[in-house]
C-alpha positions in Angstrom: 96.7 81.2 95.2 99.1 83.2 97.8 99.1 80.4 100.7 99.6 77.7 97.9 102.1 80.0 95.9 104.3 80.4 99.3 104.0 76.4 100.5 105.1 75.4 96.7 108.2 77.8 96.8 109.1 76.8 100.0 109.3 73.4 98.4 111.7 73.8 95.2 115.3 73.8 95.7 117.9 71.0 95.8 116.8 70.1 99.3 114.1 68.0 97.5 111.4 68.8 100.0 107.6 67.8 99.6 104.4 69.7 101.0 103.7 67.9 103.6 107.3 67.8 105.0 107.1 71.5 104.9 104.1 72.2 106.7 105.0 69.1 109.3 108.1 71.3 110.1 106.1 74.6 110.1 103.7 73.1 112.7 106.4 71.6 114.8 108.4 74.8 115.5 104.6 76.7 115.7 103.3 74.2 118.1 106.9 73.2 119.7 106.3 69.7 118.4 109.2 67.4 117.0 110.0 68.5 113.4 109.9 65.0 110.7 112.8 66.4 109.1 116.5 66.1 109.6 118.2 69.2 111.4 119.6 70.3 108.4 116.5 69.8 105.8 114.2 71.5 108.8 116.9 74.1 108.9 116.5 74.7 105.3 112.9 75.1 105.6 111.9 77.1 108.7 115.7 79.5 108.7 116.4 80.1 105.1 113.0 79.2 103.0 109.8 80.2 104.7 111.8 83.4 106.1 112.5 84.1 102.5 109.5 83.5 101.1 107.1 85.6 103.6 109.9 88.5 102.7 109.1 88.3 99.2 105.3 88.4 99.6 105.3 91.4 101.9 107.4 93.0 100.1 105.3 92.3 97.1 101.9 93.0 98.7 103.7 96.5 99.6 105.1 98.2 96.4 101.7 96.9 95.1 99.6 98.7 97.3 101.9 101.9 97.3 102.2 101.8 93.4 98.2 102.0 93.2 98.1 104.6 95.8 100.9 106.8 93.8 98.7 106.6 90.3 95.9 107.5 92.2 97.6 110.9 94.1 99.2 112.1 91.2 96.8 111.2 88.4 100.1 109.9 86.8 99.6 106.6 85.4 103.5 106.0 85.3 104.0 106.7 88.9 105.3 103.8 91.1 106.4 103.1 94.6 109.9 105.0 94.3 108.8 108.5 92.9 109.9 110.7 95.6 113.4 109.5 95.8 112.4 107.2 98.6 114.6 104.2 96.9 118.0 106.3 96.3 117.9 107.4 99.2 118.0 104.0 100.7 120.3 102.9 98.6 122.9 105.4 99.5 122.4 104.8 102.8 122.8 101.2 102.4 125.9 101.2 99.8 127.5 103.8 102.7 127.4 101.2 105.4 128.2 98.0 103.2 131.3 99.9 102.0 132.0 101.0 105.7 131.3 96.9 106.8 128.5 97.6 108.7 125.8 95.2 106.9 124.2 94.6 110.0 123.0 98.1 110.5 121.8 98.1 106.5 118.5 98.2 107.3 118.7 100.8 109.6 120.7 102.9 107.2 118.4 102.0 104.1 115.2 103.2 106.0 117.1 106.6 107.2 118.3 107.3 104.2 114.6 106.9 103.0 113.0 108.8 105.2 116.2 111.7 104.7 115.3 111.3 100.4 111.5 112.3 101.2 112.5 115.4 103.7 114.5 116.6 101.2 111.7 116.4 98.3 109.1 117.2 100.7 111.3 120.3 102.0 112.2 121.5 98.0 108.6 121.3 96.8 107.6 123.7 100.0 110.7 126.0 99.1 109.5 127.5 95.8 105.6 127.9 97.0 102.8 125.9 97.9 102.9 121.9 97.9 101.3 120.2 94.7 101.9 117.5 93.3 103.5 117.8 90.1 106.1 119.9 91.9 106.3 117.1 94.6 107.2 115.1 91.5 109.8 117.0 90.2 111.4 117.5 93.3 111.2 113.6 93.7 113.3 113.1 90.1 116.1 115.4 91.7 116.5 114.7 94.7 116.2 110.8 93.1 119.2 112.3 90.7 121.8 113.5 93.7 121.3 110.4 95.6 121.8 108.3 93.1 125.0 110.4 91.9 126.1 110.3 95.3 125.4 106.9 95.7 127.7 106.1 92.2 130.6 108.1 93.6 130.4 106.3 97.1 130.9 102.8 94.9 133.8 104.5 93.0 135.7 105.9 95.3 134.9 102.9 98.4 134.5 100.1 96.5 137.5 97.1 96.3 137.4 93.4 95.9 134.3 91.7 96.3 132.7 94.8 97.6 131.5 95.3 94.1 129.5 92.2 93.6 127.4 92.8 97.1 126.4 96.4 96.4 125.2 95.5 93.0 123.0 92.7 94.2 121.5 95.1 96.8 121.0 97.8 94.2 119.3 95.6 91.9 116.9 94.0 94.2 117.7 91.2 96.7 116.0 88.9 98.8 118.9 86.3 99.8 119.5 87.7 102.7 115.8 87.8 104.2 115.6 86.0 107.9 112.6 86.4 110.3 113.8 89.7 111.3 112.9 90.8 107.6 110.1 89.1 107.9 109.5 91.1 111.0 109.8 94.4 109.4 108.2 94.2 105.8 105.7 91.9 107.5 105.1 94.4 110.4 105.0 97.8 108.1 102.4 96.2 105.5 100.0 94.8 108.5 100.6 98.8 109.9 100.9 100.9 107.2 99.8 99.2 104.2 96.5 97.7 105.7 95.3 101.3 106.6 96.3 102.0 103.0 94.1 99.0 101.5 90.9 100.8 103.2 91.3 104.4 101.8 89.8 103.2 98.7 86.7 105.9 98.9 89.0 108.3 99.3 91.2 107.7 96.5 88.3 107.3 94.1 87.3 110.9 95.1 90.6 112.1 94.0 90.4 110.5 90.8 87.3 112.9 90.2 89.6 116.0 90.8 90.6 117.7 93.9 87.2 120.3 93.2 85.2 117.6 93.2 87.2 115.9 95.8 86.4 118.7 98.2 82.9 118.9 97.6 82.5 115.6 98.6 83.8 116.6 102.1 87.4 115.3 101.6 90.3 117.9 102.9 92.3 117.1 99.9 95.7 118.6 101.2 95.7 117.1 103.9 94.6 113.7 103.1 97.2 113.5 99.9 100.3 114.4 101.9 99.2 112.2 105.0 98.4 109.4 102.3 101.7 110.4 100.3 103.9 110.0 103.5 102.8 107.0 104.7 103.4 105.3 101.2 106.7 107.1 101.2 107.9 105.1 104.9 106.0 101.6 103.4 108.3 101.8 100.8 111.2 102.6 103.1 110.9 99.8 105.1 110.6 97.3 102.2 113.5 98.8 100.3 115.4 98.5 103.6 115.6 94.8 103.4 115.1 93.9 99.8 116.9 96.7 98.2 115.6 98.3 95.2 112.8 95.9 93.3 111.4 97.7 90.2 108.1 97.3 88.0 106.0 95.6 90.7 104.5 98.5 91.9 104.3 99.9 88.5 103.1 97.5 86.4 100.9 95.2 88.8 98.3 98.1 89.7 97.7 98.7 85.8 97.3 94.5 85.0 94.8 94.5 88.0 92.6 97.4 87.0 92.5 95.7 83.9 90.3 93.1 85.6 88.5 94.7 87.9 88.5 98.1 87.0 89.3 101.9 88.4 87.6 101.5 92.0 90.0 101.5 94.5 88.2 99.7 97.3 88.6 96.2 95.2 92.0 97.5 93.3 94.1 97.9 96.1 93.8 94.7 98.1 93.6 92.9 94.8 96.9 94.7 93.9 98.3 93.8 97.2 97.8 89.7 96.9 98.8 90.1 93.1 101.8 92.0 93.9 103.1 89.6 96.7 101.8 85.9 94.5 104.0 87.9 91.8 107.1 88.7 94.0 107.0 85.2 95.5 107.3 83.2 92.4 110.0 85.7 90.3 112.1 85.0 93.3 112.0 81.8 93.4 113.2 82.2 90.2 115.5 84.4 90.8 117.0 81.9 93.1 116.4 78.3 91.5 116.8 79.3 88.0 120.6 78.9 87.5 121.4 77.3 90.4 123.9 77.0 92.3 124.0 80.5 91.4 121.1 83.3 92.0 120.1 86.6 90.5 118.8 89.6 91.9 114.9 89.5 92.0 114.8 93.0 90.2 116.5 91.6 87.5 113.5 88.7 87.2 111.0 91.7 87.6 112.3 93.6 84.7 112.5 91.1 82.6 108.8 90.2 83.0 107.9 93.5 83.7 109.0 95.5 80.8 107.1 93.1 78.3 104.2 93.0 80.1 104.0 97.1 80.7 104.6 97.2 77.2 101.5 94.4 76.0 99.3 96.5 78.3 100.1 100.1 76.9 99.4 98.4 73.5 96.2 97.2 74.6 95.0 100.8 76.3 96.1 102.5 72.7 94.0 100.0 70.9 91.0 100.6 73.2 91.7 104.2 72.8 
């Protein structure tokens, strides 16, 4: 389904492409052969739509993995990838360089902002005693609020003219500028960090039983928890650096998958990754094609779909209880 979704998404748009043409162009670039398309149509496939669709798949997969991870580690069903203030820190870094006219370093600035927010969250949580999940979550909320306030101040003080539109598009989540460098960043992060996280299902099943039970099973609870939290935050920072803040993917999709396969993380994590990739591919396709030639930030589409779906999931859980 993921391969088919990516293939079909590349064909959708005003260029009127077919699946054989898309795969012919991709095959030509991979093998060094001759493309069956004109230079313009081949550029649309290889330089625009393929990297954008692959980036959407990588970002959707990564956010779903981190969402399921955060919900397990904090035992909080409302946890999402942005819980530790990572998104707000990335937004502050990205908005700053956008308004400085240095958009070329936007991914780097967003990633550094995410790391700074993570560091501030852990430092604040550790300043008042032993790090605990609840204290870390509260520290993340505080850091997120501060970073959001600073972002608003930077926009209010420095944004002029069309800069507002560019900043707003990034803050709402957008893959419009995704090219092969974005595929490298997002895809590389999912491979290097996301795949090892997917393989931690047994550990997360132990955490679901409580810290005491997990420790009795031989799990070094504190070290594993903070290692996994840091890895999830790093993955989120890399994804946010290329896509902006895309909401509801990491919050809703793990819950939806959990209803189908149950709470076991060995199945939940990889299936959440696949569903997240498929979902964001189609959400981004809707964002760029629904109101052609205008384009919506993909975060608007995920929120429009995700909010009612999350309400339905909550209603179903209440009826089952």
